[in-house]
C-alpha positions, -999 to +999 in steps of 0.1 A: -360-126+413-362-093+404-351-085+372-318-062+375-322-026+355-300-029+321-269-012+326-273-001+290-282+038+289-299+036+255-319+003+268-331+024+301-338+055+283-361+032+255-379+015+283-386+047+304-407+058+278-424+027+259-425+005+290-428+036+316-432+028+353-445+058+376-417+067+385-398+072+354-423+089+339-423+109+370-382+116+358-391+122+325-420+154+340-390+164+360-372+169+330-395+190+312-397+212+341-363+218+335-362+224+301-389+249+303-371+267+332-340+264+311-359+281+280-370+311+302-334+318+313-324+311+276-350+336+267-338+364+292-305+360+276-314+370+243-332+399+254-303+412+277-279+405+247-299+422+225-303+396+207-338+397+198-334+403+160-304+381+156-324+357+136-348+389+120-372+364+100-394+333+113-396+305+110-362+310+090-329+326+106-321+348+080-328+348+037-333+314+025-317+299+059-327+283+087-296+289+103-273+316+110-252+330+085-236+357+073-255+388+076-240+426+079-269+436+094-268+414+125-236+404+142-230+365+144-229+363+188-261+377+184-275+353+158-260+328+174-276+333+209-314+339+195-309+307+173-298+286+201-330+298+221-349+286+190-331+253+192-338+249+228-378+251+223-374+223+201-357+200+225-382+211+252-407+203+222-391+169+221-393+162+258-428+168+259-435+145+229-419+119+251-436+123+278-466+122+265-459+085+246-449+074+283-481+087+297-500+067+268-480+037+273-483+034+311-501+007+326-525+008+339-534+040+317-543+071+336-566+097+320-557+124+339-519+121+335-524+117+296-541+151+294-513+170+316-488+153+297-508+159+260-509+197+270-471+201+269-462+195+235-492+215+223-480+243+246-447+244+235-461+243+200-479+278+211-445+293+227-431+284+190-459+302+172-462+333+199-420+336+193-423+339+156-454+370+163-426+385+183-399+383+156-425+395+130-439+426+154-399+435+156-403+428+198-434+443+204-434+447+241-468+432+247-456+404+222-427+397+246-444+400+276-473+368+262-438+352+251-425+352+283-458+346+305-469+312+281-438+302+297-452+300+336-484+285+320-468+258+303-453+253+338-486+245+356-490+210+329-450+200+336-454+206+379-488+193+380-476+161+359-448+158+380-467+157+413-497+135+399-470+108+387-461+103+423-496+101+434-526+080+434-563+086+415-583+088+452-603+113+452-587+146+473-584+143+507-576+180+525-542+178+545-553+210+561-581+236+569-603+254+545-590+287+553-552+274+546-562+263+514-577+295+503-547+313+516-526+290+494-549+295+463-543+329+468-508+330+473-514+316+434-532+341+420-507+373+438-481+349+424-491+350+389-502+385+392-467+394+404-456+378+374-476+396+348-466+432+366-428+419+364-433+416+324-448+451+324-419+465+342-394+444+318-409+459+288-407+495+305-370+490+311-339+492+288-337+455+281-356+455+247-340+428+234-326+453+204-318+486+208-347+498+181-374+477+200-405+495+212-412+501+249-446+505+268-448+541+275-452+538+313-429+557+344-406+528+352-408+541+388-444+533+387-448+503+371-419+491+394-436+501+425-468+479+416-448+449+411-430+456+444-465+460+460-477+427+445-443+408+458-450+419+493-488+406+491-468+372+481-448+375+513-474+382+533-497+360+518-466+330+524-464+342+560-495+338+566-498+301+555-469+290+572-482+305+604-516+284+595-495+253+591-475+253+620-507+260+643-530+238+629-499+209+625-499+202+589-483+173+577-444+181+576-439+180+535-466+209+535-442+228+554-415+219+539-431+235+507-436+266+525-405+272+540-393+263+506-410+290+487-404+314+518-367+312+511-369+315+473-388+348+478-357+364+504-332+356+477-362+367+447-367+397+470-328+407+475-325+404+437-353+426+427-339+455+449-304+453+441-315+452+403-336+480+407-309+503+427-278+493+401-296+503+371-308+467+362-277+448+348-279+423+327-267+395+348-294+404+377-323+404+353-316+368+344-313+355+382-346+375+384-360+358+356-348+325+369-363+330+403-393+343+393-402+305+377-385+289+404-411+309+430-437+301+407-429+261+409-426+261+444-460+279+448-478+254+430-459+223+450-470+245+485-509+239+469-507+204+457-488+197+493-522+206+506-537+174+498-533+137+497-547+117+465-532+082+479-509+058+468-497+051+430-515+029+413-497-007+408-479-008+377-492-036+355-457-062+343-447-054+310-422-065+293-387-050+287-373-049+260-349-030+233-351-008+204-339-023+171-301-024+173-295-016+209-265-035+222-278-061+247-267-066+281-243-097+288 
């Protein structure tokens, strides 16, 4: 008779990391995806509330303190918002380390998953270093843009691990024609270009993160137009992929991924044009940032849905234990 999972949350959490199954590893990978989405939104909150220099030093917050303290030049709310964003970085780093340990402990060990998992904590460390550069350069727009773009790059590792943990290691078997797969690759490239252009628009616009911070010297209308054109290119490529998937009777999962992306694009486009004509209000900026990373995730899920890697390898039996001091189920 199969052993029932422990009803104790601490025991289940311990086993998910120390005695992982493909399912528990995939859940941890999903938590990594969610954590990185949250940190993008929290970083946006720092920017639109002008809290970018709430903690004017790095790695300390102010003076000799690692945490916010009284500072006559910085409001306590701005300091708290900036410090909160730093704390979320540590949470995401912790999730990355747990994912890496779980990937190492998975039996049979799958080398590719270990490398995808290792990239996560390493990327968070890089993100923290770039965050320090952002503070030390007093929110130079190029440093701020790079700081944002590390998150979509990190999401590549997170999404890849999330998807790969739920499939096997057989050689990729195409589920769509060569032209459809090329269109999906072009869609990813267009999405990346739109993300980069979006950071230039934000670096030119009014939300600098601090009233005294430098801005790009571009005309906001020109950079917004370029960003919009790249967005329309993304829309066109998405439509082309959908048509190709339906004309070639592609698997239902691939068609669902494409329709999910199309739905996100419609919402994202509506938010983008609305915020432009309303003078870029802070709330819509946050929604637009959230939409950008959700679209990026959806585009990668579509790309992965166009091939099959076979079933997940059968897990080797391992003893299920509890951490020291954890209460044992009756």
